[in-house]
Phi, psi and omega in degrees: 000130181290164175296324177295319183293318183293323178297314182298324184289317175302316183296313182296320182296321179296321180291341183265352184304312181294312174300327179294311179303310187287329175296321178292314176307311182296321178300317176295320175295332174278004177097006176279160174220077190276162166295153170298144187243127169262128183259135178235146180255121184231158177272183185301313187289326177297317178303313182297322179296317181297320181291321177295324185268017176067029174099003180239159190278338182221130177222169183291150182296126177194147181297336187293334179295319175295326183290317179295324180298310188294321177295317181297317181297319178296321174309311186286322178299320187258018174065025182270003179153136178243144179263120182270320186204168173208134187222143181244155179282102176202166173229110357290155168296156175231126185240144185237123184254137176275131186311322189278355179294147177290159175306324175306307181290331180290318185291318177298319179296315180297319174290326176298313182296314180304323179288326178295312186297326175295317179295314178306313193286338189237352180274130187287345180292329176297324187290342181299333183275348190256156171284165181302125171080003183276157169250146175302138171226057192291324185299317178295319179301306184291336175292323179293318181294321179297315176298317183289324181287322182296325180292327180290320179300327182267353179295117181295347184266354183239130181291119181302316183298326181290327174293319177303310180300314178306315178294324177302313180303311184294319181298335181293343183248016189291338178263001174267065180236168177264080187293351184260009173238154178304145183288136174225144171302139184304129177086359177299130176082007186251131170258140178292133190281160185294316178305323182290320177296317179292322178295325179293320176293321174301315179295328181288336180287340170053053179249160179288165184292326184292318178293319178304318183292329181281321186283317191255143176296132184299322181296321179297319182293316184293324173293321176299316177302319182288320179296322178299316181296314180301316179299322183278336182294142181250127179293315179235150174305139180255118188279333180284078187294326185296318176294320178298320178292323181294324183273329185235358180292161178216190174222148181275125178263113179302313188289320181277340177073029182203168174288139178224172181299146175295154175285156183308316186296328177293315180296321185291317178294326176295316177301316184293312186291328177288321177303315179295323174300317180293318180301313186278353187294319183300323183292324183288320182294341186228027180309309184296310178303306190294317181289319180293320176306308183294324182288324179299304188291319176305313175300320181288318181290311184289322185264292185297319180266004171059036176290332164280125180298165181305317183283353180256345193298318183299310181293327177295315185295320181298308185296321177292327180288331174293316180296316183285338181266003181302141188289166177082191181282104186261102185300329180295312186290308180301318180295310180302316179299318181295319182290324176295327181289321179298318177298308186298318179292323182290316175298322175299315180298322177297312178295316180295322180299320175293313181302324183289348179266004179278134173310125176093352180257125176230170183292340178281327185249011188307305186293335182275327185260340185275126179266103184296327177298314177300310182295318174303321176296317188291328183285349180301142183293156178302134185304328178290327179278326175302315187237079178286110176218162179305333187281341181248027180291328182297319179293327174291323182298315179303316175297316182297322180297332176270013178066034183287129182289356181268357184245133173271098182306314180302310180295327181300316176299321179297315183295314181298322180284356178078022178269351180227132180277091186287337182288321185276324181232072180299326185298341186293333181273359178250152174268177173307317178297321177293319176293326178293323178290312186297332183243023178308124194288333185287348181257001177288143186304321181287355179246007175299134182101344187288320179293324183286344180272009178312134180279155178295320180298328176291323177292319176299321180293319177303318185284339193300323178244026180270111183264320176269063190279001179238034187294324186242150177273331183226159176298323181300311176305316182296312184293334174299340180262007182292134177277097184293345178269003187300319183293317180293324180294322176296316178304314178302319172303314180290324175300331183283324189247348187263166166237183187296326185287314180287332175297308184293313184299323181276327190250354183271099179250174178300320176305314184294318181295314179302308182295331180250014168064042182265149177205166175259154170220157186215153176280126182259136176291331188280319182267338179076022178218182180266138179221150169301135181238334182198150168237017175280136189295328171305322178284317184291324173300312180299319184296315179293317180301312184303326181282342180252338179296135182050049175058021184078007180257153178300147180270119182243136176221164176272125180254336180195135177256004174218056187303136176057022178056037176240015183068017180274148172279131177243107172266158177228137168273115180283094190292125174237026179099349180253119182289151173291157164276105188294321174295327176288324175297322177293318175301318178297319178303321178299317177293323179294327178303326180294336183261354182250324183069006177216174187299146177234146180231147183231125175267134176204180181238132179244152174253135176241137185246132172275136182301317181301312178296325175296315181297314179302316179295323177298317175302324184263007177055050178216175182261144179286156176263120182281162175261122176269127184233128183279136183228151172241119184258125184241134180229128184244022180097338181246324184196180182244146177227146182237134183230154170293138189269141180301139186298323182292328180285320184294326178290333178290329191264355180289120177285159175232176178299330180307326185299341178275344182272092191257022175281141177304145184306324181290349178260005184261009182296000000 
């Protein structure tokens, strides 16, 4: 790095000290509880390197980092997308700001990052990687892995190309872990079974089958084979394929012509890459939630709380609209809209609950007797809280003198004394309660009418167990008791326990789909193109769940480690109506063979279309019905064979709706 570059970065860092400090203060005042964040200034190339490395400065040597770097660099060069920030899940978190960003963009990134750090610290799915009470120390872990793998590659006794090939094989399985269970080291708590020990000793003796039959009793050998089969059989499919291969996998020795134990370095590399897969799993499982959470709070801080200055707001609004308007399945847009829906529905329920306790108002006459314009007017924040300016500090002081919990009296005194710039930081003179009222979602212009759309069934449900239904004499009295922080509190609860699949499953309703114009589209066999097929929320939800379950990848599990009593691996694709990409699946089987050392099998289901049925369906403007057939693909190191799948096995790999319910059992009470 040149001296001028270093000076530029130091100057940028100094200019951002105040925004960093105040963004953290604002985030905490809004009820967030983020990890502390260390901010680093990097140039364009360094940012691309960090993105390639998944947000960290050091990773193990591998060609895929260079490929990712090149793709990211070209995206920037050809205007296909600019990286504004990157932040990693660590305590403290580390965020990297690009030197060339404008001050507006830097402030937007900083508020975005504070929300990410809050999500990392409080979402329980991130906790599955950690031991009880532990904090992530990811940067140190990844650096240790980088050093260890680099040492293996530089070891004169180990072929570097062999290490790279082994890594390639393991990486094809990086998503075949059981991401819904707490991370354990492969083999943790497991003792090696006696049949495995005996077979290992027999294999190490390297004697022919003829001699083996002469030396060992035939009945004993048959008993050993049966014991091996029982030990390898799995009562339930094992989703952590990487761990199973670590415990039972071998490598094929060309000279010996048989499978032999993995080398110590191979087991070590497999352990490290599997550990990294578990570390990154939570980020993949919560992409929509996490990005939506950050976009929501960034928007509130930069826009509603004017963290973007008057001269910066238009630039910020333009850049955010581009992010939220990106085509395709946009996690920022979908996530932000869902969080806003959670907030709005919770606040609506809170207001409706209070109104149903007014004398004379019931769920049956609610729509007829409630004046929604009057309710809307009453829910408006107090004028002094809504418009915090130097001119209305006296009004705030009157509230503070009355011990109003919405006013931060200490900060207000500083503002009155001229020690606090209330024009720049209006939020400082308010408490959390004041900010909750100031930003109550139902009074925002874009949400007007949301309260009046409350469904009769929702009102009936609220009333069902309501015993103090005549608590208030007037609507005004009831609305004075509204908890303006109900929506934010509910959002924090959801942030703690959900992942993308459960988030979509619970909150994607017909109301949300209709209001936000979501629909499904499918490829049609008869027309040969894509067409809109449904705007019903069940169909939209199912389509999205299929894209987010298991990171959007096919779910593959181990079904048998001694298939047909021949030491072969039997994998199963848990079929949910979506076919595998068979050429890609075969390529993966070739890699898995390197980790098993013996033939590998994959069970799946394929859809077959009859040409005549397709033509008839085309003429009748409908879709043909495919025939689903179970298949088993076998790879023996030389070539592939495909067999019809036994009906019992085909039944075992059929997925059900239960597969979308991915909450750990202990959270289902």
